[in-house]
BARO-197033 format. One record per residue: residue in one letter; x, y, z of N, C-alpha, C in turn. Coordinates in steps of 0.02 Angstrom, whole numbers, plus 50000, padded with zeros to 5 digits. Example, Ala and Ser with C-alpha at 12.3 -4.5 7.8 and 13.67 -1.06 7.14 Angstrom:
% residues 2
NODE;res;nc1;nc2;nc3;cac1;cac2;cac3;cc1;cc2;cc3
NODE;A;50660;49716;50390;50615;49775;50390;50660;49835;50390
NODE;S;50642;49888;50354;50684;49947;50357;50645;50002;50394
This chain:
% residues 352
NODE;res;nc1;nc2;nc3;cac1;cac2;cac3;cc1;cc2;cc3
NODE;M;44833;54113;56034;44787;54108;56091;44775;54035;56105
NODE;S;44781;54015;56167;44776;53944;56183;44719;53932;56231
NODE;G;44704;53867;56241;44652;53848;56287;44584;53844;56255
NODE;R;44535;53817;56290;44468;53811;56264;44428;53874;56279
NODE;F;44387;53893;56231;44344;53951;56239;44273;53931;56226
NODE;S;44229;53963;56261;44158;53949;56250;44132;53994;56195
NODE;R;44076;53973;56167;44043;54014;56116;44025;54082;56145
NODE;R;44006;54084;56208;43987;54148;56239;44046;54196;56238
NODE;Q;44107;54171;56249;44166;54214;56247;44176;54242;56177
NODE;V;44164;54199;56126;44169;54224;56058;44119;54279;56046
NODE;L;44057;54268;56068;44004;54316;56056;44018;54382;56092
NODE;K;44056;54379;56145;44073;54441;56181;44135;54474;56152
NODE;G;44162;54445;56096;44218;54477;56063;44285;54454;56087
NODE;G;44287;54403;56131;44350;54382;56160;44399;54351;56111
NODE;L;44373;54325;56054;44419;54293;56007;44426;54332;55943
NODE;L;44401;54392;55940;44406;54431;55879;44478;54448;55865
NODE;A;44497;54442;55802;44566;54452;55783;44587;54525;55790
NODE;S;44542;54572;55777;44559;54642;55783;44496;54682;55792
NODE;A;44503;54742;55821;44444;54784;55831;44412;54802;55766
NODE;G;44452;54807;55712;44425;54825;55647;44377;54774;55620
NODE;L;44378;54713;55645;44334;54661;55621;44276;54648;55668
NODE;A;44271;54687;55720;44221;54672;55771;44153;54702;55756
NODE;A;44130;54693;55695;44064;54719;55677;44011;54685;55720
NODE;G;43973;54726;55756;43920;54698;55798;43945;54662;55859
NODE;S;44007;54675;55879;44035;54635;55933;44026;54664;56002
NODE;S;43992;54720;56008;43980;54749;56073;43921;54713;56105
NODE;L;43936;54656;56136;43884;54611;56159;43884;54602;56234
NODE;A;43905;54652;56269;43904;54646;56341;43834;54631;56365
NODE;G;43829;54585;56410;43764;54568;56437;43723;54521;56395
NODE;C;43758;54481;56352;43723;54432;56311;43682;54387;56355
NODE;G;43621;54373;56334;43578;54332;56375;43591;54258;56369
NODE;G;43625;54235;56315;43636;54164;56307;43677;54149;56247
NODE;D;43691;54085;56234;43736;54065;56181;43708;54078;56111
NODE;D;43645;54092;56104;43616;54101;56038;43603;54173;56019
NODE;D;43634;54220;56055;43619;54291;56043;43649;54316;55978
NODE;G;43701;54285;55952;43733;54309;55892;43752;54253;55845
NODE;V;43764;54271;55783;43790;54223;55734;43864;54239;55725
NODE;V;43907;54189;55730;43979;54199;55726;44004;54181;55657
NODE;F;44034;54230;55624;44062;54221;55557;44137;54220;55562
NODE;A;44168;54167;55537;44241;54160;55538;44268;54165;55467
NODE;S;44321;54204;55458;44352;54212;55393;44427;54220;55403
NODE;Y;44461;54247;55352;44534;54246;55352;44567;54310;55378
NODE;G;44528;54358;55402;44557;54417;55431;44584;54466;55379
NODE;G;44621;54516;55402;44654;54563;55359;44607;54602;55314
NODE;A;44635;54625;55257;44597;54666;55211;44536;54629;55183
NODE;Y;44543;54563;55176;44487;54525;55149;44427;54526;55195
NODE;Q;44437;54512;55259;44380;54511;55304;44353;54582;55317
NODE;E;44397;54631;55314;44373;54700;55319;44327;54716;55261
NODE;A;44345;54692;55201;44303;54703;55143;44236;54666;55150
NODE;Q;44238;54605;55177;44177;54568;55189;44132;54604;55238
NODE;T;44163;54634;55288;44124;54671;55338;44087;54729;55306
NODE;K;44122;54767;55264;44090;54825;55232;44040;54804;55179
NODE;A;44057;54753;55141;44014;54732;55085;43952;54695;55108
NODE;W;43958;54655;55161;43905;54608;55177;43882;54610;55251
NODE;V;43929;54607;55296;43910;54599;55366;43871;54660;55392
NODE;E;43898;54719;55382;43864;54779;55407;43797;54790;55372
NODE;P;43793;54785;55305;43727;54792;55272;43677;54738;55293
NODE;F;43702;54677;55306;43658;54624;55328;43627;54641;55395
NODE;M;43668;54666;55441;43641;54684;55507;43592;54742;55503
NODE;E;43605;54789;55457;43558;54844;55449;43491;54819;55422
NODE;A;43495;54769;55377;43433;54741;55349;43399;54692;55395
NODE;N;43437;54666;55444;43410;54616;55491;43428;54637;55562
NODE;P;43396;54688;55589;43416;54715;55654;43409;54665;55711
NODE;G;43373;54611;55701;43366;54562;55754;43423;54512;55756
NODE;I;43470;54516;55708;43526;54469;55706;43591;54507;55714
NODE;R;43629;54489;55764;43694;54520;55774;43749;54472;55750
NODE;V;43795;54499;55710;43850;54459;55684;43915;54480;55718
NODE;V;43950;54432;55745;44018;54444;55770;44065;54401;55729
NODE;Q;44129;54419;55732;44176;54387;55687;44238;54361;55724
NODE;D;44266;54308;55695;44327;54278;55721;44373;54267;55661
NODE;S;44436;54262;55673;44484;54247;55620;44549;54223;55651
NODE;P;44591;54187;55613;44578;54166;55545;44542;54098;55544
NODE;T;44514;54082;55487;44489;54014;55476;44545;53965;55488
NODE;D;44531;53913;55524;44581;53863;55541;44548;53794;55538
NODE;Y;44567;53753;55490;44535;53688;55482;44545;53644;55543
NODE;A;44604;53646;55572;44617;53605;55630;44572;53625;55688
NODE;K;44561;53690;55696;44516;53714;55749;44445;53692;55735
NODE;L;44425;53696;55671;44358;53676;55652;44347;53602;55667
NODE;E;44396;53560;55650;44390;53489;55664;44390;53475;55739
NODE;A;44430;53513;55776;44431;53504;55849;44365;53523;55880
NODE;M;44334;53576;55856;44267;53595;55881;44218;53538;55872
NODE;A;44220;53507;55813;44174;53451;55799;44189;53392;55845
NODE;R;44253;53381;55858;44273;53323;55897;44250;53329;55970
NODE;I;44255;53389;55997;44238;53397;56068;44166;53423;56078
NODE;G;44131;53436;56022;44062;53458;56028;44054;53529;56052
NODE;N;44103;53572;56037;44101;53641;56059;44106;53687;55997
NODE;I;44050;53694;55962;44051;53731;55898;44044;53805;55912
NODE;M;44097;53843;55898;44097;53915;55911;44080;53956;55850
NODE;W;44086;53926;55791;44074;53963;55729;44009;53939;55697
NODE;D;43972;53986;55667;43909;53969;55634;43916;53968;55558
NODE;L;43955;54015;55531;43967;54020;55459;44041;54031;55449
NODE;V;44072;53991;55405;44144;53993;55398;44163;54002;55324
NODE;D;44209;54048;55312;44238;54057;55245;44299;54011;55242
NODE;T;44299;53966;55192;44355;53918;55185;44385;53924;55115
NODE;G;44442;53892;55107;44472;53887;55042;44437;53833;55000
NODE;A;44460;53826;54938;44429;53779;54892;44444;53706;54910
NODE;D;44488;53696;54958;44506;53628;54977;44464;53601;55035
NODE;Y;44412;53637;55054;44371;53615;55110;44298;53608;55087
NODE;G;44261;53566;55124;44192;53552;55104;44188;53498;55052
NODE;L;44241;53457;55049;44247;53402;55002;44259;53337;55040
NODE;G;44239;53281;55012;44256;53216;55041;44236;53211;55113
NODE;P;44281;53183;55155;44265;53170;55225;44249;53233;55266
NODE;T;44273;53292;55244;44260;53352;55283;44185;53369;55284
NODE;T;44147;53343;55237;44075;53357;55237;44039;53324;55295
NODE;D;44072;53275;55327;44041;53241;55384;44027;53289;55441
NODE;N;44066;53343;55444;44058;53391;55498;44023;53455;55477
NODE;L;43986;53451;55420;43953;53511;55394;43878;53500;55386
NODE;V;43842;53555;55387;43770;53554;55375;43757;53554;55300
NODE;K;43711;53513;55277;43691;53516;55207;43651;53580;55197
NODE;L;43671;53620;55148;43642;53686;55139;43573;53681;55106
NODE;D;43531;53727;55124;43462;53730;55098;43461;53772;55035
NODE;C;43463;53739;54977;43467;53775;54914;43400;53805;54893
NODE;S;43348;53795;54932;43286;53831;54920;43291;53902;54948
NODE;R;43341;53913;54991;43351;53979;55021;43417;54011;54997
NODE;V;43468;53970;54986;43531;53994;54959;43529;53981;54884
NODE;P;43544;54030;54842;43535;54022;54769;43591;53981;54737
NODE;C;43595;53918;54756;43650;53874;54734;43656;53871;54658
NODE;S;43600;53867;54623;43602;53858;54550;43629;53920;54514
NODE;E;43631;53978;54547;43656;54039;54517;43731;54048;54528
NODE;L;43763;54002;54564;43832;54012;54586;43882;53974;54544
NODE;Q;43870;53969;54480;43915;53939;54432;43939;53869;54452
NODE;P;43892;53824;54468;43912;53758;54493;43953;53717;54444
NODE;K;43948;53731;54378;43988;53694;54330;44061;53715;54331
NODE;R;44074;53776;54354;44142;53801;54359;44171;53794;54429
NODE;L;44128;53806;54479;44150;53809;54548;44117;53751;54586
NODE;V;44159;53704;54606;44134;53640;54632;44094;53650;54696
NODE;T;44031;53632;54693;43989;53631;54752;43972;53558;54768
NODE;T;43961;53544;54831;43949;53475;54852;43883;53467;54889
NODE;G;43847;53522;54895;43787;53523;54937;43802;53548;55007
NODE;Y;43867;53548;55024;43888;53569;55091;43928;53634;55089
NODE;R;43936;53663;55031;43973;53726;55025;43948;53764;54964
NODE;V;43953;53830;54966;43938;53872;54908;43994;53924;54901
NODE;P;44012;53941;54839;44066;53990;54828;44043;54060;54846
NODE;V;44088;54099;54877;44070;54166;54900;44107;54220;54863
NODE;I;44170;54208;54843;44208;54255;54802;44248;54216;54751
NODE;T;44262;54249;54695;44303;54218;54644;44368;54255;54635
NODE;Y;44419;54219;54617;44484;54247;54599;44518;54195;54555
NODE;S;44576;54212;54530;44609;54165;54484;44684;54159;54498
NODE;N;44708;54099;54486;44780;54088;54482;44801;54109;54412
NODE;V;44848;54157;54409;44867;54186;54345;44943;54190;54340
NODE;I;44966;54211;54281;45035;54230;54271;45038;54306;54271
NODE;G;45076;54334;54318;45091;54405;54317;45158;54415;54283
NODE;Y;45165;54469;54245;45228;54478;54209;45247;54552;54205
NODE;R;45310;54564;54193;45336;54631;54183;45319;54654;54113
NODE;T;45296;54716;54106;45280;54743;54040;45339;54779;54008
NODE;D;45394;54784;54044;45451;54823;54020;45513;54781;54006
NODE;K;45505;54715;54000;45564;54672;53996;45573;54635;53930
NODE;F;45522;54636;53887;45525;54591;53829;45519;54628;53763
NODE;G;45539;54691;53761;45538;54728;53699;45470;54734;53668
NODE;G;45420;54742;53709;45352;54749;53684;45314;54684;53677
NODE;R;45348;54628;53681;45314;54563;53678;45278;54550;53745
NODE;K;45222;54514;53740;45185;54495;53799;45176;54420;53801
NODE;P;45190;54388;53857;45176;54316;53861;45101;54304;53854
NODE;S;45083;54255;53814;45012;54241;53802;44994;54168;53811
NODE;T;45044;54126;53821;45031;54054;53832;45077;54029;53887
NODE;Y;45061;53971;53913;45105;53941;53963;45170;53918;53933
NODE;E;45171;53905;53868;45234;53890;53835;45283;53948;53843
NODE;D;45256;54010;53841;45298;54069;53850;45331;54071;53919
NODE;F;45296;54044;53968;45325;54043;54036;45388;54001;54038
NODE;F;45392;53951;53993;45450;53907;53991;45499;53925;53936
NODE;D;45486;53978;53898;45529;53999;53843;45579;54051;53868
NODE;L;45638;54027;53885;45688;54071;53914;45725;54112;53860
NODE;K;45715;54094;53797;45748;54132;53744;45708;54194;53725
NODE;R;45644;54185;53712;45602;54242;53693;45584;54285;53753
NODE;F;45581;54254;53812;45562;54289;53873;45613;54274;53928
NODE;P;45674;54301;53921;45727;54285;53968;45715;54315;54037
NODE;G;45742;54281;54088;45739;54307;54155;45711;54256;54204
NODE;P;45719;54271;54268;45694;54225;54320;45618;54220;54320
NODE;R;45593;54161;54338;45522;54149;54348;45510;54134;54421
NODE;S;45451;54151;54446;45435;54136;54515;45375;54089;54518
NODE;I;45379;54040;54563;45324;53994;54575;45319;53984;54651
NODE;A;45264;53955;54672;45252;53944;54743;45300;53892;54772
NODE;S;45314;53900;54835;45360;53853;54869;45325;53789;54890
NODE;I;45259;53787;54884;45221;53726;54899;45178;53708;54840
NODE;A;45162;53644;54835;45129;53618;54775;45059;53643;54765
NODE;S;45024;53658;54819;44953;53674;54813;44939;53746;54794
NODE;N;44989;53789;54791;44979;53860;54774;45001;53873;54702
NODE;G;44964;53916;54668;44987;53943;54605;44978;53900;54543
NODE;S;44947;53841;54549;44934;53798;54490;44998;53779;54454
NODE;T;45052;53770;54491;45117;53755;54460;45114;53693;54416
NODE;F;45082;53640;54440;45081;53578;54403;45037;53583;54341
NODE;E;44981;53617;54347;44938;53627;54289;44974;53669;54236
NODE;V;45008;53722;54257;45045;53764;54211;45097;53724;54173
NODE;A;45135;53682;54208;45187;53642;54177;45158;53593;54126
NODE;L;45103;53562;54142;45074;53512;54097;45043;53545;54035
NODE;L;45010;53601;54044;44983;53636;53986;45039;53660;53940
NODE;A;45093;53684;53969;45151;53704;53929;45183;53645;53893
NODE;D;45173;53586;53920;45201;53525;53889;45154;53493;53839
NODE;G;45098;53525;53825;45053;53501;53774;44992;53462;53796
NODE;V;44983;53456;53861;44924;53421;53886;44862;53465;53874
NODE;R;44809;53435;53850;44747;53472;53838;44712;53485;53905
NODE;P;44679;53541;53911;44645;53557;53974;44600;53501;54000
NODE;R;44563;53469;53956;44517;53416;53978;44554;53354;54003
NODE;D;44619;53350;53989;44658;53291;54009;44705;53306;54068
NODE;L;44697;53363;54100;44744;53382;54154;44741;53334;54213
NODE;Y;44681;53310;54229;44672;53269;54289;44655;53198;54269
NODE;P;44683;53150;54304;44730;53157;54361;44798;53184;54337
NODE;I;44827;53226;54377;44890;53258;54359;44946;53207;54355
NODE;D;44983;53211;54300;45043;53170;54291;45101;53207;54325
NODE;V;45112;53192;54388;45159;53230;54429;45230;53225;54401
NODE;D;45250;53165;54382;45318;53156;54356;45329;53196;54292
NODE;R;45279;53196;54249;45285;53234;54186;45290;53309;54201
NODE;A;45251;53333;54248;45254;53404;54267;45322;53423;54294
NODE;L;45349;53381;54337;45415;53395;54366;45470;53393;54313
NODE;K;45462;53349;54265;45511;53345;54211;45509;53410;54170
NODE;K;45449;53437;54159;45444;53501;54123;45474;53557;54165
NODE;L;45462;53557;54229;45490;53608;54273;45566;53605;54275
NODE;D;45594;53545;54264;45667;53538;54261;45697;53584;54209
NODE;T;45660;53598;54155;45688;53638;54100;45700;53711;54118
NODE;I;45669;53734;54172;45680;53803;54194;45701;53807;54267
NODE;K;45718;53750;54296;45731;53748;54369;45784;53797;54390
NODE;S;45836;53806;54349;45891;53851;54368;45870;53925;54366
NODE;S;45812;53939;54335;45788;54007;54330;45730;54022;54378
NODE;L;45716;53975;54422;45658;53982;54466;45677;54014;54533
NODE;V;45634;54059;54556;45636;54083;54625;45568;54066;54655
NODE;Y;45565;54061;54720;45504;54035;54752;45473;54087;54799
NODE;W;45408;54092;54796;45373;54136;54842;45339;54096;54897
NODE;E;45335;54128;54955;45307;54096;55014;45236;54120;55029
NODE;T;45220;54181;55011;45155;54211;55028;45124;54241;54965
NODE;G;45059;54255;54970;45025;54287;54915;45054;54355;54900
NODE;E;45070;54393;54950;45100;54459;54941;45165;54453;54903
NODE;Q;45206;54405;54922;45271;54396;54890;45264;54373;54818
NODE;S;45211;54337;54802;45202;54312;54734;45202;54369;54683
NODE;A;45170;54424;54699;45168;54481;54654;45228;54527;54664
NODE;Q;45251;54531;54726;45306;54576;54742;45370;54557;54704
NODE;L;45383;54493;54697;45443;54471;54662;45445;54496;54591
NODE;V;45386;54498;54559;45382;54523;54490;45384;54599;54490
NODE;A;45346;54630;54533;45344;54704;54535;45412;54733;54550
NODE;D;45451;54699;54593;45517;54723;54612;45571;54704;54562
NODE;G;45554;54663;54513;45602;54643;54462;45645;54583;54480
NODE;Q;45630;54551;54536;45668;54491;54553;45648;54432;54508
NODE;A;45591;54438;54476;45569;54390;54426;45535;54430;54370
NODE;V;45539;54403;54309;45507;54438;54253;45435;54415;54243
NODE;M;45419;54357;54269;45350;54333;54270;45344;54280;54324
NODE;G;45283;54268;54346;45274;54219;54398;45201;54203;54411
NODE;T;45190;54146;54442;45122;54128;54462;45100;54173;54520
NODE;S;45038;54192;54519;45012;54235;54572;44936;54232;54570
NODE;W;44904;54279;54605;44831;54286;54602;44815;54355;54573
NODE;N;44761;54359;54537;44745;54421;54502;44742;54482;54548
NODE;G;44714;54473;54607;44709;54529;54653;44777;54554;54677
NODE;R;44823;54508;54686;44890;54528;54708;44926;54569;54654
NODE;V;44919;54548;54591;44951;54586;54537;44919;54655;54531
NODE;Y;44853;54657;54538;44817;54721;54533;44842;54770;54586
NODE;D;44857;54746;54646;44881;54790;54699;44942;54830;54677
NODE;Y;44984;54800;54636;45044;54835;54611;45028;54875;54548
NODE;A;44985;54848;54505;44967;54884;54443;44934;54951;54459
NODE;K;44892;54953;54510;44858;55015;54526;44906;55068;54553
NODE;E;44966;55046;54575;45017;55092;54597;45067;55108;54541
NODE;D;45047;55090;54480;45086;55105;54419;45150;55064;54413
NODE;A;45154;55008;54446;45209;54962;54434;45201;54932;54364
NODE;P;45256;54919;54328;45252;54893;54260;45235;54818;54259
NODE;V;45175;54801;54280;45154;54731;54283;45085;54724;54251
NODE;D;45072;54665;54225;45006;54650;54197;44993;54576;54206
NODE;I;44933;54555;54185;44910;54486;54195;44900;54451;54128
NODE;M;44924;54390;54124;44908;54347;54067;44844;54309;54083
NODE;W;44790;54324;54048;44726;54295;54063;44712;54231;54024
NODE;S;44754;54213;53977;44743;54152;53939;44748;54092;53985
NODE;Q;44695;54052;53987;44692;53990;54027;44707;54001;54101
NODE;H;44682;54057;54127;44688;54067;54199;44644;54016;54236
NODE;F;44663;54002;54298;44627;53951;54337;44581;53985;54387
NODE;L;44517;53984;54370;44465;54014;54413;44455;53971;54475
NODE;T;44454;54003;54531;44442;53968;54594;44400;54012;54640
NODE;A;44389;53989;54700;44343;54025;54745;44359;54010;54817
NODE;D;44334;54054;54860;44324;54038;54931;44252;54014;54938
NODE;Y;44240;53974;54990;44175;53944;54999;44148;53959;55069
NODE;L;44082;53958;55075;44049;53963;55139;44023;53895;55161
NODE;V;44035;53878;55224;44009;53816;55253;43979;53831;55321
NODE;I;43932;53788;55342;43903;53792;55408;43920;53728;55446
NODE;P;43957;53734;55501;43975;53673;55539;43914;53637;55567
NODE;K;43917;53572;55566;43864;53532;55596;43860;53548;55671
NODE;N;43799;53553;55696;43786;53569;55766;43804;53641;55784
NODE;A;43810;53684;55732;43817;53755;55746;43756;53780;55785
NODE;K;43767;53828;55830;43714;53850;55873;43660;53891;55838
NODE;N;43679;53923;55782;43632;53968;55750;43630;53955;55674
NODE;V;43609;53895;55655;43606;53876;55585;43558;53921;55546
NODE;E;43503;53939;55577;43453;53981;55544;43483;54048;55523
NODE;A;43515;54083;55570;43544;54148;55553;43603;54140;55506
NODE;A;43642;54086;55515;43698;54073;55470;43674;54063;55399
NODE;T;43619;54028;55390;43590;54017;55324;43568;54083;55293
NODE;R;43538;54126;55334;43516;54191;55309;43574;54234;55288
NODE;L;43628;54234;55328;43687;54273;55311;43719;54245;55248
NODE;C;43724;54180;55243;43753;54148;55184;43714;54167;55121
NODE;A;43648;54161;55125;43606;54178;55067;43613;54251;55048
NODE;Y;43620;54295;55097;43628;54366;55084;43693;54380;55047
NODE;M;43747;54349;55069;43813;54363;55041;43818;54343;54967
NODE;V;43783;54290;54948;43789;54265;54879;43730;54283;54835
NODE;A;43683;54322;54861;43625;54343;54821;43646;54387;54763
NODE;A;43607;54386;54710;43624;54425;54650;43632;54499;54665
NODE;D;43592;54526;54710;43595;54597;54726;43655;54616;54768
NODE;N;43687;54566;54800;43741;54581;54848;43809;54553;54828
NODE;S;43809;54501;54788;43871;54464;54775;43928;54507;54749
NODE;A;43912;54554;54705;43965;54595;54674;43991;54650;54718
NODE;R;43958;54663;54774;43977;54719;54817;44048;54712;54843
NODE;I;44073;54651;54848;44141;54640;54874;44193;54676;54831
NODE;S;44180;54682;54765;44229;54712;54721;44237;54787;54731
NODE;E;44193;54817;54770;44200;54888;54787;44256;54898;54837
NODE;Y;44276;54845;54871;44325;54852;54926;44388;54811;54916
NODE;I;44387;54762;54872;44445;54719;54862;44438;54685;54794
NODE;T;44493;54661;54766;44492;54636;54697;44470;54564;54694
NODE;Y;44410;54550;54717;44379;54485;54709;44312;54494;54672
NODE;G;44295;54445;54632;44234;54449;54594;44177;54412;54627
NODE;P;44116;54423;54601;44058;54389;54628;44056;54316;54605
NODE;T;44017;54277;54639;44005;54208;54618;43937;54201;54584
NODE;N;43890;54244;54601;43824;54240;54572;43825;54263;54499
NODE;I;43805;54219;54454;43809;54234;54382;43767;54295;54364
NODE;N;43716;54310;54404;43673;54367;54390;43699;54432;54420
NODE;A;43759;54429;54449;43789;54489;54478;43850;54513;54439
NODE;L;43868;54479;54385;43930;54495;54350;43930;54565;54321
NODE;D;43871;54591;54304;43868;54658;54275;43865;54713;54328
NODE;K;43870;54694;54391;43865;54743;54445;43933;54758;54478
NODE;V;43987;54732;54450;44052;54741;54482;44078;54812;54473
NODE;N;44126;54830;54515;44159;54894;54514;44194;54904;54446
NODE;D;44173;54956;54408;44201;54967;54341;44276;54979;54342
NODE;K;44301;55011;54393;44371;55029;54395;44416;54968;54395
NODE;I;44395;54915;54429;44438;54856;54432;44412;54799;54390
NODE;R;44359;54811;54351;44330;54759;54310;44382;54721;54268
NODE;P;44430;54756;54235;44478;54720;54193;44522;54672;54232
NODE;F;44528;54682;54298;44572;54641;54338;44534;54585;54375
NODE;L;44469;54580;54364;44429;54529;54398;44426;54466;54357
NODE;A;44430;54410;54390;44427;54345;54356;44361;54337;54319
NODE;T;44307;54363;54346;44241;54355;54316;44234;54392;54250
NODE;T;44279;54439;54236;44278;54474;54172;44307;54431;54117
NODE;H;44342;54378;54136;44379;54338;54087;44358;54265;54089
NODE;L;44293;54254;54099;44268;54185;54105;44278;54144;54041
NODE;K;44279;54177;53983;44286;54140;53920;44353;54105;53914
NODE;T;44403;54130;53949;44469;54099;53946;44487;54061;54010
NODE;A;44438;54052;54053;44451;54021;54118;44451;53945;54114
NODE;L;44495;53915;54153;44495;53843;54165;44477;53833;54239
NODE;S;44457;53771;54255;44438;53755;54324;44488;53707;54355
NODE;L;44502;53719;54418;44543;53672;54457;44499;53614;54480
NODE;D;44530;53556;54486;44494;53498;54513;44508;53494;54588
NODE;D;44467;53529;54627;44478;53532;54699;44475;53463;54732
NODE;E;44432;53420;54707;44425;53354;54736;44488;53312;54725
NODE;W;44518;53318;54665;44581;53282;54652;44636;53307;54699
NODE;W;44641;53372;54706;44692;53400;54750;44681;53380;54823
NODE;A;44620;53380;54845;44606;53360;54914;44628;53288;54927
NODE;A;44620;53246;54878;44637;53175;54886;44711;53161;54878
NODE;N;44747;53204;54843;44816;53188;54824;44869;53238;54848
NODE;L;44848;53289;54885;44895;53342;54903;44956;53317;54940
NODE;T;44947;53274;54988;45003;53252;55030;45057;53218;54988
NODE;S;45038;53173;54945;45088;53138;54904;45121;53184;54854
NODE;V;45082;53230;54825;45111;53277;54776;45160;53323;54811
NODE;E;45141;53346;54870;45186;53392;54908;45252;53358;54924
NODE;Q;45250;53296;54944;45312;53259;54959;45357;53256;54898
NODE;K;45328;53240;54840;45367;53236;54778;45396;53304;54759
NODE;F;45355;53356;54767;45377;53422;54748;45435;53446;54791
NODE;Q;45431;53436;54856;45484;53457;54900;45548;53417;54889
NODE;T;45541;53353;54873;45599;53312;54856;45632;53339;54793
NODE;W;45590;53357;54743;45616;53385;54681;45652;53451;54694
NODE;R;45622;53494;54735;45653;53559;54748;45722;53552;54780
NODE;S;45729;53504;54824;45792;53497;54862;45845;53458;54824
NODE;A;45826;53428;54769;45874;53386;54731;45925;53429;54694
């Protein structure tokens, strides 16, 4: 979709990605630009789950606030809105690489007297005052349970051990997905506390040892599919993606040792038209009573530490929050500052 759109068009549902996401979007006859709060997220099954878990219950609890939705989150669009002074989104779900460094210049500082910031695992999930984590998931190793004679990979060294665990491995085609560099360094003996700053050359040298056995995934779906279909015997993925195949009885499981816990975050753009309602929706989504509700609809865990015992029992074993004792944290700020240079080196290495 091209061209400039007004906030009123968004509120009338003109930019909604699909009818399935148009919760509260029947806004014909809106009286003005402040009639609704616009929530932007990533679309698909994830945003549908957010709608059921949070958006619809929020509107029932707050009948004076109508929420409409847009997707997908697009950083370039968000920056363009700030540049031209036409802010169409009030609350935005972003990845872990946003709300850091210079991007905070275009964001509202969140009111932690209303949003329970201290309950959202700030020591594990990087908050800056301008973002709060909304869902948790992990970068993990997914593996075949039928390929190693009953043995299970339990360390990152096993990912690089082609003798005990023979077969192709899958990793992401870009540097920022799947914790490829962290996995390589841990397998090479680097202690978790010494991972950052990442020694890129050392990581690539370690990856050289299995380069001929690597296949690459382009999407989250493909990350688990390559393993489930047997094109790889193990690979980097996300816990929810592996679960999607495990629940269909595919012979796959997750290695939870030293998984990398990460999150999506909520931000409010500076000069958003409805900061008040956006703050209320944000606080509702991450509140202890509501945070875990997302796991009823999709394999993501809560961020509120007081909601961990409220998750869906059926998928509890597959949630990152069930395995916090073995979790490591990504350094989002390091990646935000170094991604471009690391990506260049990685793509050069891949093509060599």
